N, C-alpha and C positions, 0 to 999 in steps of 0.2 A: 752230489750231496757230498759236503766234506765229513770228515772224522768226528770232529766236535760235534756238529748237527746232529749226525745221523745217533752219535752217542748219547746225546743231550735226549734224544727223542725216544733212545732207545730206553735211558734210564727213567723217565718219564711213565715209560708203559710198565717199568719193572716194581715203581714205586706203588702198585695196586695191589702186590702180593707180600705178603708175610715176610717181613725182613728179621731175620732170628739175631742178626748182630745189633738191630738198634731195638727189638722189641723181641727179647727174650722170653720165651714159652715152652713149657714143658709138654712131652708126648706128641711132638711133631714129626719126629723122626723114622721114615719108613723108606727101604729101599725100592718098593714093588712100586711106587710113585714114581721114581726115578726110571725103573726098568721098563715101566709104560711109555716115560716120554722118550727113551733113547730107541725103543722098539719103531714108536710114530715117526723119527727122524731117521729111520732108515741106519740104525745104529752107527752113530758116527763115532763113537769110544772106542770102534773096531778098526778103524782108519788109520791109526798111528800108533806104533811100538810106544811103552811107557814104561816110567819108573813111579813108583807110589811111595809117599813119604809121610808117615803118622808121626805124633811125640807131643809131650808137652814143651819140650823147651828144645829150639834149634832146629826144628823140621824145614822152615823158611829157609836157614843157612843152607844146608845139606840138601834142598832141592835147587838152590840158584847154583851152588857149585856141579852137581851134577848137570845141569843143565848148560853151563857153559863150559864143561868136558868136554859133550858132546858135539856143542858148536865148536869148539877145537879141533874136533876130529873130524869135521867138515859135515856134520848132520844137518840139514833144517829141522830148528829145535823151537817147540812150545815150550811155555813155563807158566803153569796156574799156580797163582799164590792169594794169598789174604793175611790185613785187610790191604786196600788203596792207602795212601796218604793224601795224596792230591787229584790225581787223576784215576778215573775208573778203568782204564786201560791198563794199568800196572798190574791188573789181576790176569790178565790174559795177552802175554807177550811173547818176546823172545826175549835171549840173553842180550841181543843187541838193542831193544827196545820195541817200539810198537810197531803194528804192520801195518803193511798199506791202508789206508781208508775203504776199499772194495771190500777187504778182507771182511772187515766190522760189520760195514753197511749191508751187506750180501747174507751174512750169517745172522744178523738182527732180523733180515727183512723173513728169512725161511724159518726163523723160530717163532716171530709173531705170528705168521701166517697159519702155522700149523697148531699151535696155541689156543687162538682165538676161533680157531673152527671143531674145537677138542668140543664133544657132548659130556656134560657133568657125571650124567649118569654112569661114563665108561670109566670115569676116572676109579684107582682102587679104592674103594672105600666110599668114593666120591668125596674124598678129601680133596680140597684145593691144594694147586701148587702152591709152590714155598718159591723166595726170591734165590734163595741159593741155589734149589734145585735149576731154576731158569738159566741163571748164572754158568751154572757146573755145562748145562747141556749148550749152552752160548759157546762156551770156552771149546769143547769138544768139535762144535759146528767150523768155529775159528779155525783150529787146526789143520782140519778136514779142507776148507777151502784153502789154505797156505800148502798146502800139500806136505804138511809135515812128515818128518821121517819120524821123529822122536815127540813125546811130549812128558813132563814131568809135572806130576800133580800133587801138590800138597794138600793134605787133609784140612778141612775147615775145623769141624768139629770131632772128637774121637775117632771114630775109623770106622766101626762097625756098620752103622746106621747112617754115616756121611754118605752124601749124595755122590763123591767121587768113588766109592767102592763099589762101582758099577763096570771099571775098565778090570782088563785081564794084562796086569804089568806083567813085565819080563823080570822084575827084581821089584822087592819091598825094601823100605828102611822104616826104622822106629828108634826115634832119639830118645833121650833120657824122660823119664817120667817123674811127675809129682802132681800133687795136690792141686787140680784145678778142676773149676767148673763141675764142683761137687753134686749139684743138685741136679745135674742131667749125666755124669757120667759113673758116678758112685762116690761112696765116702771112705774107701780106702783106696790106697797106691793099686791095690791088687785089683780091685775093681775096675780101676781107670786102665790099670794096663791090659785086663781082657778085653774093654773097649777099644782102645786103642789096636791090640794084636789082633782085632777083626779083620784087619786089613789083609792078614797074612792066607794066602790061597793055596789051592791045592797044588802039591807040586811044583807051587815057585819059590825060589830062594828068597830069604830073609836077614837082611843084615840089620843086626840091634846094636846099639852104640852102647858105650860105656854107661851104666844105670846107679844112680844112686842108692836104690832096694835091689837089694839080692831077691826079694821074694818075687821081684817084677819079672825078672831073669827067668824065674821056675814058671811063672804063668805063659812068657812066652814059648819057652820049649813043651811044654805043655798042648797050648795050641799047635806049635810046628808039627810035633808028632802026630795030633789029630788028624792035621793036613796034608802028611807025609812031604811037607816044605823042608829043603836043605836049610839050617839055620846057621848064621854065622856073626858072632860075638867079636866086634871090632877089637877088643882088648884082648881077646886069644889069638886073632887074626893078624894084630898089626900091634904097632906102639906108634907114638910121638917122640923121637928119641931128643927131640930140641926145639926151643923157642928164643924167639928174642925179637924185641923191637928196634925197627929202624927209621930214619926218614928219607923217603924218596927223592933222589937226589932232582929228577925232574920236576918235581908238585912242589916239592916240599912236604908233601901230606905223610902219616904217620903208615906203617907199615908193618907185618908181624910176619918175620922169616920163620917158615918152620922145616922140620926133616919129618918125614913120614916113613917108616918100614913094614915090611909084611912078605910075608913068602910068596904073596902073589905077584909083588911085583919083581922085576930082571935087575932093580937097584933099588936105591932110595930114593924118593921121592923128595926134591929141594924146592920149596915155592915161597914167594912173599905175597902174602894174603891180604888185600884190603881190608877184609872184616877182620877185625884186632878183637882180643881177648883170649885168654889161653883154652877156652872151651871151643872156640873158631877152630881150634888143632884138632881136637877131637872130631867136628865137625867135618873138618877137611878128611880125616881119616876114613870116616864110613863112608864118605861119598866117594871117595878113591875105591875102596874096598868094593862098594857098590857097583861102580862103574866096569871094574875089572874082573867083577864075577860076571857079567854079561859080555863083556868084551876082555878076555883074557891076553890076548895079543896085542892091544892097545898101547901104544909107545908111552915111556914113562913122560917123555918131551910132551907130548899133546896133554897127558893128565897135569903137570905143571903148569902150561901154558893156562889151560882151563881154569885151574884154581887162583891162579895170579889174578886173572881178569874177574872173578866174580865180587860182586857187590850188590848191597841191599840198603837201601833207605829206612833210615830210622832203626838202625841197627848200629849202634855205636859209631853213629856219623858224626864225623868231625870236620868243623867249619874255621878255617883260619882268619878269613877276612868276612865281617859280618856287615853288612850294610848299614850306615849311620851311626854305628857304634865300634868308631875304630879302636875302642881302649879296652876292647874284650879279646883276651888273646886267644881266646879259643873257646869254641861253643860245640857242646856234645849234645846228640839227640837221640834219645834212644827210647823206645818201646815198652821196655821191659816192665811189667806189671804183674807178676808172680813173684813170690818169695823167692825163689831159687834165681830166677832170672835177673831179679834186681840184687841178689848176691853177687853173680856173677857180673854184673855192670858196674857196681863200687868196686870191686876187686880189682876190674881194668882199668877201670879212673886211677887205683891208687898205683896200679902199675907203671900207669902213661905218665904220670905226676909224680906225688909222693903221699905216702899215708898222713901227713899233716900238713898237705898243702892247701890253704884256706883256696873256698870256691864259694859261688853262689848256686843253689839248687832252685828248680823250679819243679814242682811235684802235682800231679792230678792222677787220678785213679777211678775206675768204675765203682760202685756200689758194691760189686759182690767181689771186691780184691781183700786180702787180708792186709789191710792198713796197718794194724795193731806191729802183726811180727814185720812187716817192711819197715816203719818207724825205727824198730831197735837195731835195724842194720846200718842205719843210716851214722855216718861217724859225726863227730862233732867239729871236725876240720871244716863243715859246710857253714860259713859263719852265718849265710844269709839265706834263709829258707822263705820261698813264697810257695803257698798252697792255694789251690784253685779246682775247679772242676774241669775236666777233660773235654770239653766243648759241650754240644748240645744234643751229640747222637746218641751217648751213653748216658744211662741213669748214674748219677753220683749221689755220694753222702759224704759232703763238704765237713758237717760236724763231726763224724765217726773219725775223719783223717784227723781232723785236729785237736781229736781226744787223745789218739793216738801216738800223735808226735808229742802232744804234751806229756803223755805216760812217759813216754821216751825220754824226756826232759828237754827237747831241744825248743830250741826260740825260734820264731818263725811270723811271718806275718800273712793274713788268711783273705782273700778275697774272691768270692763267688764269680764274680764278673770274669771272666777268661782273658778277655781281651786285654782291659785294664791291668789284670795279673802280669800278662805277658810284657806288656809296655813297663811296667814295675820292675820287673825281674832283671829284663836288658838296660834298663836306665841305672840299677843298683851296680848291676855287673860293669858297665862301661865305665861308673864315676869311680869305684874302687879297683879298676883294672884287673880283675879277677875271672878266673874261668868260670863258663855256667852249665851246668848239667841240666837238661831237662829230661825227665823219667817220668814214668809211671804209667803210660798209654798211647798208643799208636795215634790215638784221636787227638792227645794234645800234641805231639809233634806234628800231625796236621795243621791245626791251629798255628802253631810257631811258624812253620813254614808258608803259610799263607800270611801271615803280620811280616813274616822277611819278603815276601813277593812285594806286599804294598810298600815296604821300604825301599826296595829297587826301583820299583815304579816313580817315587817321589822325587829319585835321584835323576828321572828322565829329562 
């Protein structure tokens, strides 16, 4: 059975379970269910050494950077991340891409066989298994069958009760905290920090990125003290000494050269990142410090290679040649959907172009996002703005987004049919020969990528 049909069958099976990403629901997080599942599967979470990464912003980037450094060091490495853009296997892969078909099909068969024979009364509290718990267990089985030396787990939501929090990592990382998912994690940054800090383990070192709120640092300090866990603050252990944007000669794509310093390094680390934005330099510092904490003798050359090879779809992803839209000079796709991440994306856009550069914006976000605050960040240099829904997967509130952009004094057109909205945004940007930024949701990015694939197919 090929990987596509195997994964399709597995996804159909998964669809019978509650998927929090599609249908948010309170009070469905417990670690005992995941612990039960791991015991039943023979503890696949213990078959691979691991890093664990939580946070509100940047955890995906830090995870992929750590995974690429481990790959550059010669380790067989797995990477667990979310959400996926086009292919479910993006969640469970290696820094090089997907595993062989047999790995996915073997893990899927093992998981389905084990779960289907569970007697409901044996489940903790007789609570049903959820989609994310099963996907996390599936990842662990994939890494076992792939015989991974290391796996890097990105937390799904929160940390303390996240399904990934059954692992025993060699190092934890916590990226910047901001107000997000407040109905599930708490209504203050301190409460959210408490949930994210729940990944800190007894005696296991934790690396904490530069934070926007001093109070969050105190929360992490207190948890680390309780757990007797060494805590390393990246802004104390190192610094980003320089950042500059460069055009890579071979591909013509934009890169960002960074120089990182730390007492943990034998010399400054100099790498040209594919992931651009000043905040990515901070993410690189966090990742480098985390790996050096576990592997103090790892060479700086290996660190530089891993950082330079790190890339992520939907994180300020730049496309210069847009199928059937030759006049669009640059397409940027970013899944930024929180106030802080949108602010970072817009600042990066201004750094790459200029603060007064005319451009088009295609924006769509889920109903639970702070659209009013986000709209206030959008500069007037976006002369054409198209608002829409971020696809069908997530609930949205387009009238609220329209109201937010109106209050911000921004001119826009709105179209609830996201396929038509995408087509309209591309048509207008092409006619006016202006850059197009897609922002607000990874689900919107996914729909744009599907749209582009259809355009590529038209060219065949």
